[in-house]
C-alpha positions in Angstrom: 21.5 44.7 -42.9 19.2 42.7 -45.2 16.2 43.7 -43.1 16.7 47.4 -43.6 17.1 46.8 -47.4 14.1 44.4 -47.5 11.9 46.8 -45.6 11.9 49.2 -48.6 10.2 46.4 -50.5 7.7 45.6 -47.8 9.5 42.5 -46.9 9.7 42.2 -43.1 11.7 39.0 -42.9 13.3 36.7 -45.6 14.7 33.6 -44.1 15.9 30.2 -45.4 15.4 27.5 -42.8 18.3 25.1 -42.7 16.3 22.1 -41.7 18.1 21.9 -38.3 16.3 24.6 -36.4 18.3 27.5 -37.6 17.9 30.0 -40.5 19.9 32.5 -42.6 18.6 35.9 -43.7 18.6 36.7 -47.5 18.0 39.9 -49.4 15.0 40.7 -51.6 17.2 40.7 -54.7 18.1 37.0 -54.1 14.6 35.7 -54.4 14.5 35.4 -58.2 17.6 33.2 -58.5 17.3 31.4 -55.1 17.9 27.6 -55.3 16.8 25.7 -52.2 18.4 22.4 -51.1 16.1 19.5 -50.4 16.3 20.0 -46.6 15.7 23.8 -46.8 12.5 25.9 -46.7 11.9 29.6 -47.5 10.0 31.9 -45.2 8.9 35.3 -46.5 7.1 37.5 -44.1 5.5 40.6 -45.7 3.9 43.8 -44.6 0.5 43.6 -46.2 -0.1 47.4 -46.3 3.1 48.1 -48.3 2.4 48.7 -52.1 5.5 46.6 -53.1 4.1 43.6 -51.3 1.0 43.6 -53.4 3.1 44.1 -56.6 5.4 41.2 -55.8 2.6 38.9 -54.7 0.7 39.3 -58.0 3.6 39.5 -60.4 6.5 37.5 -58.9 5.2 35.1 -56.3 3.9 32.5 -58.8 0.6 32.4 -57.0 -2.6 32.5 -59.0 -5.0 35.4 -58.9 -7.5 33.7 -56.6 -4.9 33.0 -53.9 -3.5 36.5 -54.2 -7.0 38.0 -53.8 -7.6 36.0 -50.6 -4.2 36.9 -49.1 -4.9 40.6 -49.8 -8.5 40.7 -48.9 -9.4 43.6 -46.6 -11.4 41.9 -44.0 -11.3 38.2 -43.2 -11.7 35.7 -40.3 -9.8 32.6 -39.3 -10.0 30.0 -42.1 -8.3 27.1 -43.6 -8.4 26.5 -47.4 -6.6 23.5 -49.0 -5.3 24.3 -52.5 -4.2 22.2 -55.4 -0.7 20.7 -55.5 -0.7 20.0 -51.8 -0.7 23.7 -50.8 -2.9 25.5 -48.4 -4.0 28.9 -47.0 -4.2 29.4 -43.3 -5.6 32.6 -41.7 -5.0 33.0 -38.0 -5.7 35.6 -35.3 -3.7 36.6 -32.3 -3.9 38.9 -29.4 -2.9 42.5 -30.2 0.0 43.4 -27.9 1.1 46.5 -29.7 1.4 49.7 -27.6 -1.9 51.5 -27.1 -4.0 48.8 -28.6 -6.8 46.7 -27.0 -5.7 43.0 -26.7 -9.0 41.8 -28.0 -8.6 44.0 -31.1 -6.9 41.0 -32.6 -4.1 41.0 -35.2 -4.1 38.6 -38.1 -1.5 36.6 -40.0 -2.3 35.2 -43.4 -0.2 32.2 -44.5 0.4 30.5 -47.8 2.2 27.3 -47.2 3.8 24.7 -49.5 6.4 22.0 -49.1 9.4 24.3 -49.2 7.8 27.7 -49.1 5.8 29.8 -46.6 4.5 33.3 -47.4 3.0 35.1 -44.5 1.4 38.6 -44.4 0.7 40.8 -41.5 -0.9 44.3 -41.2 0.4 45.1 -37.7 3.5 43.8 -35.9 3.3 40.3 -34.3 5.1 39.3 -31.1 4.8 35.7 -32.3 7.2 36.3 -35.2 9.7 38.0 -32.9 9.7 35.0 -30.7 10.0 32.7 -33.7 13.0 34.7 -34.9 14.7 34.4 -31.5 14.3 30.6 -31.6 15.7 30.4 -35.1 18.7 32.6 -34.0 19.4 30.0 -31.2 19.0 27.1 -33.6 15.9 25.8 -31.9 13.3 26.9 -34.3 11.2 25.1 -36.9 12.9 22.9 -39.4 10.2 22.6 -42.1 7.3 24.6 -43.5 4.7 22.6 -41.5 6.6 23.2 -38.3 6.9 26.9 -39.1 3.0 27.1 -39.3 2.8 25.1 -36.1 5.2 27.4 -34.2 3.3 30.5 -35.3 0.0 29.0 -34.2 1.5 28.0 -30.9 2.9 31.4 -30.1 -0.4 33.1 -31.0 -2.3 30.6 -28.8 0.1 31.2 -25.8 -0.7 34.9 -25.9 -4.4 34.1 -25.7 -3.8 32.1 -22.5 -2.2 35.2 -20.8 -5.2 37.4 -21.7 -7.8 34.8 -20.6 -6.1 34.4 -17.3 -6.0 38.1 -16.8 -9.7 38.5 -17.4 -10.5 35.6 -15.0 -8.3 37.2 -12.3 -10.2 40.5 -12.6 -13.5 38.7 -12.1 -12.0 36.9 -9.1 -11.1 40.2 -7.5 -14.6 41.6 -8.0 -16.1 38.5 -6.5 -13.8 38.6 -3.5 -14.7 42.3 -2.9 -18.4 41.5 -3.0 -18.0 38.7 -0.6 -15.9 40.7 1.8 -18.0 43.8 1.9 -21.8 43.8 1.2 -21.6 47.6 0.6 -19.0 47.3 -2.1 -20.4 48.5 -5.5 -18.5 47.2 -8.6 -18.1 49.6 -11.4 -20.6 48.5 -14.0 -18.6 50.0 -16.9 -15.5 48.0 -16.1 -17.5 44.8 -15.5 -19.3 45.2 -18.8 -16.0 45.9 -20.6 -14.7 42.5 -19.4 -17.8 40.8 -20.8 -17.3 42.6 -24.2 -13.6 41.6 -24.3 -14.5 38.0 -23.6 -17.2 38.0 -26.3 -14.7 39.6 -28.8 -12.1 36.9 -28.1 -14.6 34.1 -28.4 -15.8 35.4 -31.8 -12.4 34.7 -33.4 -11.1 31.9 -31.2 -14.0 29.6 -31.8 -13.4 29.3 -35.6 -9.7 29.1 -35.0 -10.2 26.2 -32.7 -12.1 24.4 -35.5 -9.3 25.1 -37.9 -6.8 23.4 -35.5 -9.1 20.5 -35.4 -9.2 20.3 -39.2 -5.4 20.4 -39.3 -5.2 17.3 -37.2 -7.1 15.4 -40.0 -5.3 16.8 -43.0 -2.5 14.6 -44.3 -0.2 16.5 -46.7 3.0 14.8 -48.0 5.2 17.6 -46.6 3.6 17.5 -43.1 5.9 16.1 -40.3 4.6 12.8 -38.9 3.8 14.1 -35.4 2.3 17.4 -36.5 -1.2 16.2 -36.0 -0.5 15.6 -32.3 0.6 19.1 -31.8 -2.3 20.6 -33.8 -4.6 18.4 -31.6 -3.0 19.9 -28.5 -3.5 23.4 -29.7 -7.1 22.5 -30.4 -7.5 21.3 -26.8 -5.8 24.4 -25.5 -8.2 26.7 -27.4 -11.2 24.6 -26.3 -10.1 25.2 -22.7 -9.6 28.9 -23.2 -13.1 29.2 -24.8 -14.6 27.3 -21.9 -12.8 29.7 -19.5 -14.1 32.7 -21.5 -17.6 31.4 -21.3 -17.3 30.9 -17.6 -15.9 34.4 -17.3 -18.9 35.8 -19.1 -21.2 33.8 -16.8 -19.4 35.0 -13.7 -19.6 38.6 -14.8 -23.4 38.0 -15.2 -23.5 36.7 -11.7 -21.6 39.7 -10.3 -24.0 42.1 -12.0 -26.9 40.0 -10.9 -25.7 40.1 -7.3 -25.2 43.8 -7.5 -28.7 44.3 -8.9 -30.2 42.1 -6.2 -28.3 44.0 -3.5 -29.5 47.4 -4.9 -33.1 46.0 -5.1 -33.0 44.8 -1.5 -31.6 48.1 -0.4 -34.3 50.0 -2.3 -37.0 47.8 -0.9 -35.8 48.4 2.6 -35.7 52.1 2.1 -39.2 52.2 0.6 -40.4 50.0 3.5 -39.1 52.4 6.1 -40.6 55.3 4.3 -43.9 53.4 4.3 -43.7 52.8 8.0 -42.9 56.4 8.7 -45.9 57.5 6.5 -48.2 55.1 8.4 -47.1 56.6 11.7 -47.4 60.3 10.7 -50.6 60.0 8.6 -53.0 59.7 11.6 -51.1 62.3 13.5 -51.3 64.7 10.5 -55.0 64.0 10.3 -55.6 64.9 13.9 -53.5 68.0 13.8 -55.2 69.1 10.6 -58.6 68.4 12.0 -57.8 70.4 15.1 -56.5 73.2 13.0 -59.6 74.0 11.0 -61.0 77.4 11.8 -64.6 76.6 12.8 -66.5 76.6 16.1 -66.7 73.6 18.4 -63.0 72.6 18.3 -62.3 70.7 21.5 -60.1 72.5 24.1 -60.1 75.7 22.1 -60.8 77.8 25.2 -58.8 75.6 27.7 -55.4 76.8 28.7 -54.3 73.2 28.6 -55.6 72.5 25.1 -52.2 72.5 23.4 -50.8 70.2 26.0 -53.7 67.8 25.7 -53.4 67.8 21.9 -49.6 67.0 22.1 -50.2 64.2 24.6 -53.0 62.8 22.3 -50.6 62.8 19.3 -47.9 61.2 21.4 -50.2 58.5 22.7 -51.4 57.8 19.1 -47.8 57.5 17.9 -46.9 55.1 20.8 -50.0 53.1 20.1 -49.1 52.7 16.5 -45.5 51.7 17.4 -46.8 49.1 19.8 -49.2 47.7 17.1 -46.5 47.6 14.5 -44.2 45.7 17.0 -47.0 43.2 17.6 -47.5 42.7 13.9 -43.7 42.5 13.5 -43.6 45.3 10.9 -40.7 47.0 12.7 
């Protein structure tokens, strides 16, 4: 009920975390007079493209102009920016799982976080928030603002793992086909597309990995004590995925290199055979051309066996060349 009403304002979700893993939904009209208990936290998830989102953010959120400008910036990359009063901005990227979209065309979530308030903005739907809502509905979700950020980051990272594994499996299949059949020709367009996808993922995951590393060292008063351990684990996970992406790019290069080498060997063999054939027929063509000139003194011109003798001479020359090439191991 509240979600339909809130959507008119650009507010996708408005939840109050109860500090025990659950949450209750509130209406947009309750924000102005909302009083949080000491154990509660507010999570507002907005649609960044909605005009009302920008209006509320600049006029009613209580954030300064600098923070609003960063949250509403058109293009950005993963970043972490500590703010005064123990607040911070966190911009993350995730795999785009929306219908018809390329996974590496990553979606972003921009987060303002404070001790009892989290404001997040998205441009396109996020599967991570849907999974987070499901956990909150079961009473197994985040209890604090810091845990809310951690859960979002974890769900975004899990989606990356699925895509990295998928890319690796595609390369595995191509390598197996090449090993099983020397005549198999991989589709260059598909192989290069895998390399582009890996490069696109690496572009955003590398700075995001660094951000997780920074979060292990930041000590804010409202962070849960063991948050650093979980951020460190996410940092290690992204490091592993980045290594896997780099390995995938190298393996794609090896597949293309093997295909180029195979084509080069095939072309060299073909040209070699053409060269042998040319060497065999060139002397024969010279003799037949010489006998075919229309001048006097051509041998066997008046003999009834002249044609037979010329054919036998050509065959003998061809056999002699074949024997010579065999001795030289050219054929």
